[in-house]
C-alpha positions as CSV (number, residue, x, y, z in Angstrom):
1,X,74.2,-107.0,117.9
2,X,76.1,-104.1,120.0
3,X,77.5,-102.7,117.2
4,X,74.4,-101.6,115.9
5,X,73.0,-101.1,118.9
6,X,75.9,-98.2,119.6
7,X,75.3,-97.1,115.8
8,X,71.6,-96.6,116.5
9,X,72.4,-94.3,120.3
10,X,75.3,-92.4,118.5
11,X,73.1,-91.9,115.3
12,X,70.2,-91.1,117.1
13,X,70.8,-89.6,120.3
14,X,74.5,-88.3,120.1
15,X,74.6,-86.2,116.8
16,X,70.3,-85.3,117.7
17,X,72.3,-83.9,120.8
18,X,75.6,-82.6,118.7
19,X,72.9,-80.5,116.5
20,X,70.8,-79.9,119.6
21,X,73.4,-78.0,121.8
22,X,74.6,-76.0,118.2
23,X,72.2,-74.7,116.8
24,X,71.8,-71.8,119.1
25,X,75.7,-71.1,118.9
26,X,75.8,-71.1,115.3
27,X,72.2,-69.0,115.3
28,X,74.0,-66.5,117.5
29,X,77.3,-66.7,115.6
30,X,75.2,-66.3,112.1
31,X,72.8,-63.2,114.0
32,X,76.0,-60.5,113.9
33,X,76.9,-61.1,110.4
34,X,75.4,-58.6,108.0
35,X,72.8,-59.7,105.6
36,X,75.2,-59.0,102.3
37,X,77.8,-61.5,103.8
38,X,75.0,-63.6,105.3
39,X,73.9,-64.7,101.5
40,X,76.9,-65.2,100.7
41,X,77.9,-67.4,103.6
42,X,74.2,-69.2,102.9
43,X,75.3,-69.7,98.9
44,X,78.6,-70.4,99.5
45,X,78.1,-73.4,101.4
46,X,75.1,-75.4,99.7
47,X,77.9,-74.7,96.7
48,X,80.4,-76.6,98.3
49,X,78.4,-79.2,99.8
50,X,76.8,-79.9,96.4
51,X,79.9,-80.1,94.7
52,X,81.2,-82.3,97.9
53,X,78.6,-84.8,96.8
54,X,78.7,-85.1,93.3
55,X,82.6,-85.8,93.5
56,X,82.0,-88.5,95.9
57,X,78.5,-89.6,94.0
58,X,75.9,-89.0,97.0
59,X,73.6,-87.6,94.4
């Protein structure tokens, strides 16, 4: 019961807080990039995540 409660707390609140606090920083960093670089980085990131997911059978 305790492990489940800790898991829920870390997932719901820990990762939620991390995303909420990291999003403005990431937005500021990406806003300094030229549009051509931004498109390339976004596409490369999606391809990387998709490739990783296929290799680990998460798709």
